[in-house]
C-alpha positions in Angstrom: 16.8 4.9 -4.4 13.2 5.1 -5.3 10.9 8.3 -5.4 7.4 7.3 -4.7 4.1 9.4 -5.5 0.7 7.9 -4.9 -2.7 8.6 -6.9 -6.0 7.3 -7.1 -7.5 8.6 -3.9 -10.9 10.0 -3.7 -14.4 9.9 -2.3 -16.4 6.8 -2.6 -19.6 5.3 -1.1 -19.5 2.4 1.2 -19.5 -0.9 -0.8 -17.6 0.8 -3.6 -14.1 0.2 -5.0 -10.9 2.3 -5.7 -7.6 1.5 -7.3 -4.5 3.2 -5.8 -1.2 3.5 -7.9 2.2 4.4 -6.6 4.7 5.2 -9.3 8.5 5.3 -8.6 9.9 8.1 -10.9 13.5 6.7 -10.2 12.7 3.2 -11.8 14.4 1.5 -9.0 11.4 -0.4 -7.4 12.0 -3.7 -8.9 14.7 -4.2 -6.2 12.3 -3.3 -3.2 9.8 -4.8 -1.2 6.9 -2.7 -1.6 4.0 -2.1 0.7 0.9 0.2 1.3 0.2 1.7 4.7 -2.6 4.0 5.9 -3.1 6.6 8.7 -6.4 7.8 10.0 -6.5 11.0 11.9 -5.3 10.8 15.4 -3.8 7.3 14.9 -0.5 5.8 14.1 0.1 4.6 10.7 -0.8 0.9 10.3 0.2 -1.9 7.6 -2.2 -2.6 4.9 -0.4 -5.0 2.5 3.1 -5.7 1.1 4.5 -7.4 -2.0 7.7 -9.1 -2.5 10.1 -7.6 -5.2 9.2 -10.5 -7.4 7.6 -13.9 -7.3 4.1 -12.7 -6.2 4.5 -13.4 -2.5 2.2 -11.0 -0.5 0.9 -10.2 3.1 -2.4 -8.5 4.1 -3.5 -7.0 7.3 -6.4 -9.1 8.7 -8.8 -6.1 8.4 -8.3 -5.9 4.5 -7.8 -9.5 3.5 -10.4 -10.7 0.9 -11.3 -6.9 0.0 -7.9 -5.5 -1.1 -5.4 -6.8 -3.5 -1.9 -5.5 -3.8 0.1 -6.0 -7.1 3.0 -4.7 -8.7 4.3 -4.0 -12.3 8.0 -3.6 -12.1 8.2 -2.8 -16.1 6.0 0.1 -15.3 7.5 0.8 -11.9 4.2 1.0 -10.3 2.5 -0.6 -7.3 -1.4 -0.9 -7.0 -3.8 -1.6 -4.3 -7.3 -2.7 -5.5 -9.5 -1.8 -2.8 -13.1 -3.3 -2.8 -16.2 -3.7 -0.3 -14.9 -0.4 1.1 -16.1 0.5 4.4 -16.3 3.9 6.3 -13.4 2.4 8.6 -11.2 2.3 5.5 -11.1 6.2 5.3 -7.4 7.3 5.9 -4.6 8.7 4.0 -2.8 5.8 2.0 1.0 5.7 1.8 3.2 3.6 -0.4 6.5 2.5 0.9 9.7 1.0 -0.2 12.3 -1.3 1.7 15.5 -3.2 1.0 14.9 -6.0 3.2 14.6 -9.7 3.0 11.3 -11.2 2.6 9.8 -13.1 5.6 6.7 -15.1 6.4 6.2 -13.0 9.4 3.6 -10.2 8.8 4.5 -8.6 11.9 7.9 -8.2 10.9 6.9 -7.1 7.0 4.4 -4.7 8.3 6.8 -2.8 10.7 6.9 1.0 9.5 10.4 1.5 10.8 11.8 -1.1 8.2 10.6 1.0 5.3 13.1 3.4 4.0 11.1 5.3 1.6 7.7 6.8 1.5 5.4 8.7 -0.8 3.4 11.8 0.2 0.1 9.7 0.5 -3.2 9.9 -1.2 -6.6 10.3 0.7 -9.3 7.9 0.6 -12.7 8.8 2.1 -15.5 6.5 2.3 -19.1 7.7 3.1 -21.8 5.6 4.7 
């Protein structure tokens, strides 16, 4: 199984960029579908992006499409989220997650929190206006 820890969060001005990382200390993530979710105070956790275990397939939430890029380096056991053109609405705690499930073209399926078995503790991103 994986053991995930996120890093790279912080305070940034609107329009700025951040790069989040998620490292698997168990070095097992190459077998998992990996994803980023976020949660604002008082709101449910929401899907951001997901990446297939290999081959480069990805899905994005409409709210981040064109601004965020998910990538993974299985050799380094690390998942990334490059965030650009940040907006105050992107302020949230960001979590990486891992799932043993078949890849589908359905974003609604791939973005279901209940399908992800492993989660990191999260990293806070705050975007000031």
